[in-house]
Backbone bond lengths (Angstrom), bond angles and torsions (degrees), N, CA, C in turn:
res aa  C-N    CA-C-N  psi(-1)  N-CA   C-N-CA  omega(-1)  CA-C   N-CA-C  phi
1 M - - - 1.423 - - 1.532 109.75 -
2 R 1.298 120.26 -39.69 1.428 119.05 179.21 1.512 113.83 -67.30
3 R 1.318 117.46 -29.13 1.424 122.46 178.17 1.634 108.69 -62.75
4 Y 1.329 113.14 -42.12 1.475 115.82 -179.47 1.568 114.12 -67.13
5 I 1.284 113.20 -36.33 1.464 119.26 -179.37 1.557 108.21 -66.65
6 G 1.282 114.65 -46.07 1.507 121.39 174.36 1.550 111.60 -50.15
7 T 1.322 110.79 -53.03 1.471 120.54 -178.11 1.566 112.75 -60.80
8 L 1.305 112.41 -42.38 1.530 115.97 176.33 1.463 112.14 -67.25
9 L 1.310 123.28 -36.94 1.396 126.92 178.07 1.499 109.10 -67.26
10 L 1.246 119.08 -43.08 1.510 122.93 176.52 1.473 108.24 -59.61
11 C 1.308 119.46 -50.19 1.449 122.10 -178.85 1.582 110.35 -58.34
12 G 1.259 117.41 -39.79 1.501 121.37 -179.60 1.463 108.22 -66.84
13 V 1.305 121.09 -40.62 1.455 122.10 178.19 1.560 111.10 -65.03
14 L 1.270 116.40 -39.28 1.482 117.40 -179.84 1.499 114.66 -73.43
15 I 1.320 115.36 -28.71 1.507 116.44 -176.75 1.523 111.42 -90.77
16 S 1.365 117.51 -22.67 1.466 117.28 -175.50 1.524 115.49 -55.00
17 P 1.359 122.72 -41.44 1.500 118.97 177.80 1.550 113.43 -58.48
18 I 1.321 116.06 -34.15 1.456 119.69 -179.06 1.567 106.85 -71.56
19 L 1.242 119.88 -40.74 1.531 120.55 179.51 1.552 108.63 -68.01
20 M 1.219 118.94 -38.61 1.442 125.40 -173.73 1.556 111.15 -74.16
21 S 1.302 117.76 -25.11 1.395 120.30 -175.47 1.618 113.93 -74.74
22 G 1.362 113.01 -15.35 1.460 116.97 178.58 1.529 113.59 84.00
23 C 1.335 113.29 -2.71 1.509 118.68 175.62 1.575 112.46 58.94
24 A 1.217 118.90 22.21 1.458 121.32 179.54 1.571 108.55 -90.97
25 A 1.301 117.49 119.86 1.498 120.66 178.94 1.507 109.05 -86.88
26 R 1.283 116.94 161.25 1.462 121.64 174.56 1.483 106.11 -111.44
27 V 1.377 117.67 138.22 1.383 127.57 -177.48 1.466 109.56 -120.08
28 Y 1.309 122.46 133.13 1.442 122.73 -172.69 1.581 107.87 -98.76
29 D 1.324 114.95 126.30 1.420 122.72 174.88 1.508 112.08 -92.13
30 Y 1.355 117.29 103.43 1.438 118.82 -172.30 1.555 115.83 -63.50
31 D 1.293 112.21 -37.97 1.528 118.70 177.92 1.507 109.83 -66.80
32 G 1.377 117.26 -45.71 1.428 118.58 -177.22 1.481 115.43 -84.48
33 H 1.390 115.78 -6.71 1.500 123.88 178.83 1.551 109.97 52.21
34 D 1.379 113.52 44.00 1.438 116.35 176.76 1.495 109.22 -147.76
35 Y 1.300 117.15 171.48 1.433 122.61 179.83 1.562 112.91 -104.48
36 H 1.292 119.11 147.74 1.443 124.14 177.82 1.535 105.08 -121.59
37 R 1.301 113.01 137.46 1.499 117.28 176.07 1.563 105.05 -81.91
38 W 1.275 113.07 121.96 1.454 119.33 -177.71 1.544 108.56 -89.19
39 D 1.332 115.70 85.04 1.434 119.66 -175.92 1.538 110.54 -127.15
40 H 1.338 117.65 -165.15 1.460 120.90 179.09 1.597 109.99 -51.64
41 H 1.345 117.08 -44.22 1.479 120.52 -175.00 1.522 109.75 -63.85
42 E 1.338 116.43 -42.92 1.497 118.11 -176.05 1.511 106.94 -70.01
43 I 1.361 118.21 -37.47 1.444 119.17 -179.54 1.520 112.15 -59.40
44 V 1.352 118.63 -37.30 1.402 124.28 177.66 1.518 110.56 -63.86
45 Y 1.347 117.79 -46.01 1.473 120.36 175.43 1.527 111.09 -61.56
46 Y 1.333 118.05 -38.85 1.433 123.74 -175.36 1.586 109.13 -68.24
47 Q 1.327 115.64 -39.48 1.477 122.41 179.29 1.626 107.40 -69.55
48 R 1.283 115.77 -35.12 1.477 119.91 -178.60 1.565 105.14 -67.36
49 W 1.332 118.16 -45.29 1.445 123.93 177.06 1.458 113.27 -53.35
50 E 1.336 115.49 -43.75 1.491 120.98 -179.19 1.481 107.53 -65.33
51 V 1.325 121.95 -40.21 1.451 122.22 -176.37 1.591 108.24 -73.13
52 D 1.347 115.59 -44.64 1.451 120.55 -179.31 1.498 114.76 -59.71
53 T 1.276 112.68 -35.92 1.531 120.49 -176.74 1.494 112.46 -99.35
54 H 1.332 117.70 6.79 1.509 125.57 175.21 1.532 112.28 58.27
55 R 1.287 113.36 45.60 1.477 118.06 -179.29 1.546 108.54 -105.87
56 R 1.364 116.37 148.71 1.418 114.70 174.75 1.459 108.22 -78.44
57 H 1.439 116.89 158.11 1.395 119.39 -173.76 1.599 109.47 -70.76
58 M 1.360 112.04 139.39 1.380 122.02 174.88 1.512 110.15 -153.35
59 D 1.379 120.11 142.11 1.422 120.57 175.62 1.534 108.50 -56.53
60 Y 1.335 112.73 143.22 1.471 120.91 -177.60 1.485 107.02 -57.86
61 D 1.303 123.93 -50.00 1.494 122.79 -174.35 1.513 113.73 -66.19
62 R 1.369 117.10 -12.75 1.514 119.72 173.49 1.497 114.44 -88.23
63 R 1.344 119.45 -7.76 1.421 122.05 179.40 1.536 110.80 -78.04
64 S 1.285 112.37 158.43 1.498 116.40 174.29 1.528 112.48 -67.58
65 Q 1.296 115.26 157.36 1.441 117.37 175.00 1.487 114.99 -57.95
66 A 1.272 117.78 -33.62 1.500 120.99 174.91 1.528 112.16 -62.91
67 E 1.360 115.00 -44.65 1.487 117.81 178.20 1.514 112.98 -66.77
68 Q 1.348 116.26 -35.28 1.498 120.89 176.80 1.545 108.03 -64.60
69 K 1.311 114.39 -39.50 1.478 116.31 177.17 1.593 111.47 -64.62
70 Q 1.248 116.13 -43.22 1.418 121.87 177.77 1.570 111.47 -59.88
71 Y 1.332 114.19 -40.06 1.473 117.05 177.62 1.535 109.57 -61.26
72 W 1.342 119.77 -48.70 1.461 122.98 -175.16 1.511 109.59 -64.58
73 Q 1.348 116.91 -38.07 1.479 119.19 175.49 1.517 110.93 -59.59
74 W 1.344 114.49 -48.52 1.495 120.21 176.36 1.490 110.92 -60.52
75 R 1.224 121.81 -45.55 1.395 126.70 -177.32 1.526 111.74 -63.57
76 D 1.300 117.45 -45.99 1.505 120.37 177.37 1.480 112.42 -68.43
77 S 1.326 120.36 -32.72 1.410 120.29 -178.79 1.515 112.36 -78.48
78 H 1.379 119.52 -19.90 1.463 122.98 -178.68 1.465 110.16 -102.80
79 Y 1.293 122.58 -30.76 1.402 123.26 -169.12 1.534 116.52 -129.67
80 G 1.286 116.30 3.10 1.476 122.14 175.62 1.512 112.60 54.02
81 D 1.292 114.72 -135.03 1.441 125.68 -169.24 1.579 110.91 -91.04
82 K 1.205 120.86 9.94 1.478 119.69 -179.97 1.480 111.75 -67.20
83 H 1.328 115.31 134.45 1.422 126.24 -178.15 1.508 117.26 57.78
84 H 1.333 116.55 31.05 1.492 120.19 171.57 1.475 107.58 -85.68
85 D 1.310 116.03 154.11 1.427 124.54 170.55 1.555 106.87 -115.93
86 H 1.343 117.54 117.77 1.459 118.28 -175.75 1.494 107.04 -103.53
């Protein structure tokens, strides 16, 4: 029983930094020369871009570099500096 408790505690220690980070990735906008936090807010903007530009849904990281560039241009023209990480 003690062996299992030690293993569970070790797993908790190893996983806690991941849980505390909020799981928000940072994505670099090459044209804007800045980072964007890829979190729930950015996903909402991204989904709106897909609808506004009549694109089928696709994960951001699967899109071509040209489409990613088009997204950031749209994003900056519609929502400015909101949710940027400098």
